[in-house]
N, C-alpha and C positions, 0 to 999 in steps of 0.2 A: 888674719882679714876674710874675710865673708867670699867664700867658694863662686866664681860666677855660674849663672844657671849649666852653662852647656857640660860643668859640673857634677854641678847635683841631678843634671840628667842621669849624666853616666851613669851615675851611684845607682838611680830608680831602675834603670835596663839590666844591668849587671846584677838587682834584687829580683826583680822580676823575673830573669831566664834563669836564677839559680831557685826557683820559687817552687819547693814540692808541695804539689795541691794532694788534698787527699784521696790516699790509692783508691778508693769505695768509689769515687769516680770511672775510674775507668775508664772506657774510647771515650764518655763525654768531655777526658780531659783537652783533647781536639778542636773542639768546639772555644771551648774553654778560652782556653790558647791564642787564639785566631781573634780570639773577639778585644785581646789586649793589644791595638795597636793605638795610634795616638802622639801626642804630641809634649805629655806627659806635666801638660802647666799644672794640674792642681796639687802633685805631688811635688815639684820642684819647686813648689808655695813652703808645702806643709817643710822641707829642709831648709830652705832660707831662712824661713821664722827660725828655725832653734840654729841655725849660724850665728845667724843678727844678736842672739842672746848669750852666746857665745858656748851653747849647748852644746851636747853628743851628735851629733847630727847622724852617727851609725847609728843611737840608739831610736831617734825617731826615722828608721825606715820601713819596719815594717808599717808603725801608723800614718805612710806615706803611701805605704802600697796599698793599704787597706781603704783608702780614698779611692785610686786608683779604679782596685775593681769596683767600688761601687758607682763610681761612674760609669763605668764599663758595662755594668748590671745595669743602669739606665739605659744604655745606649742601645746593649741588646734586646730588653724588652721593649722599647721606644718602635724599633725596626718593625715589631713582629708585625702579624698582616688585618690584627685588631685594634692596632693603635694608627701608626703611621706609614705600615706597609714600606714600607721601603728596600727595596731589593742590594740597593748599595750601600756599602761606608766607606768612606776612604780608598777611593777609588779601585775597589774590590768590592764581592759580595759580602752583603751584613751574614748574620749568620745564619739565621733562620736562609735564608737563600741556600746556601751552602753545605747547610744539614738539616735542611726539616726544619718544618715548625716547630716539631719537640724539643727536640735537641733543644735553638732556641729560646723554649720555655724553660728546660733544667739547667742548661747552662748558665741562662742571666743569674737563677735559684743560686746555685753551685757561686756564681760569682759573689753573691751574696753575702752566703753563709761564709766563703771563703776569707772575706774581709774583719764581719766582725768574730772569728776567730781569730784572725793576725791580730785583732783589736785590745782582745782580750790574753794575748800575751804577755801586757804590762800587769806589775806588780797591784795598781785598783781599775775598779772600773773605768774611768777619768774617763780616757782616749773612748772608748768602746759607746760613753754617756753621748760623747759629745758628740759619733760617728752613728747611732742610731739617730738621735735627733735631727740631726741636718736629714739622715735619708725619709725620714717617714715626713716631714717640711717639702722635700721633693716631690715624694709621689703622691704628695697633697697636689702641687699644682701642677704634677704632669694632670690632676683630674679635675682642674681647674681648666687649664689648657684644651682637656677633652669637651668636658661641659659648656667653654668660653665666656665662665662664670670670671667674675674679681676682675678689678682693672688694669692694666699693664702690671703695675707696679708690685703690687701682688702677689701677683704669677711668677715674676720673674725674682722678684726674692725667697721666695719657695722654690723655682722648681730650676735657678741658676746659682744665685746667692747665698743659698745653704749651705750647699755647697762647699761653695770657697769658700763663707766661713769659717769653716768643721776642719779647709787645707793648713790654714792659718794656725787655729786655737788650738787643733789635733799637735799641734808642736808643744802647744802650748804643757798640756794635760800630757804628755810624752816624758815633757824636761821638769815635769811638779810643780810649772809657774803655779803662784798660788791666784787663788778666780778673783780676787780682788786687784787684781793686778793686769786681768785679759781686757778689760770691757774696751782700751783705746785702741787694742786690735784688733776683738769685733767692729769694731768702726771704722777700721779701716780697709775689714774685709770683705763688709755691708756695700761697700763704696766702690771696689778693684770687684766687685762680680757685676755692680749695675755694667759699670765702665766694659767687662768683656760681654754682655750678654748688648747693650747698643750697639756695640764692635759691628761681634756677630751677624745684630738684625741691617746694618749695613752693609756688609758683605753679601746677606740672602733678598737683601730690598724687601723685609718684612721685617712685622713687631712695629718698632719704633718707627722705622721711614714713614709707614702706612700711616702713624694714627698724627706726626710733626712735618713729616718731607724728608728727603734724605739733610739738607741743610740744616733745618733743626734736630735733628738727628746727631747732626756729626757734631754740633754746637751743646749737647746735653753730654757725645760721650767726653768732651772736652770740659768741660765744667766738673766731669764724675772724676776724671784722670786727674785736675787740678783741685779737689777733696782732697783724692787719697790719697797726695804729698803732701797735702797739710796735716792730714791724719798720721800720715809718718814719723815728717818732721816733727809732730811733738811727743815721739814716740825716743824712749831713753833708751836707746841700742843704734846698730850700727850696721842701718837701716841701707845703704849704697845701691845693696844690693837687688831689695827688694822695691826699691825705688826706679834702677834700672827693665823688672818687670813690669813696671807699671805702664814705664814709656811704651816698651816694648808691645803691652797689649792697644794700647793704644792707639799704633800705628800698623799694625799685623798686618796682611793684605789672605791670607785664608787662616 
């Protein structure tokens, strides 16, 4: 029987707490560790996907951690003065505000490199390829956001959706699931990423809320959640925990 999200989250926390960073980072390890807060939504999705298919969840932990490191890298760099210029993150100082701008740049670089190091511990390059592709899309989405180019759907498909898709597909890659069996999972992940972004915009009063109003954005979120459930129901796996995560994301308040 698949494990509930809180148990999967505990696995991620323990793995990250024990993660040995490259020793050459020296004192930079402190700002890197400072960056590793958060709810662990993406690595939990990775492990829940592995569990739903009856795969080795412990074997998916390096992939799940790599996804979280990439997510953390993106936040560290987004907070920098040259981008969003945010001094706070998760109720505390952002990395650059706590350690300086140079440390913020280098800590983000280190998080990204450590993520790829973890992804490359698998026998094939499949996990790394998925993660690298998602990272490049995410960076492209950030650039679109900075430039004010592109429509809302394209922006969030790249900036948010790509890493959600990687959270699901990296679990398949870690478990050697054949490529021709992955498309239904990608379709589910696309809806999940959209759902997350719309709810994020509802919480921030931004993005889709500015486009269609609060009621319109709530309707779009409900529709995305319904499509995610429909995609999930069509997959031959024990997806009850993933369905629970969909509902949690649809109703989250922070």
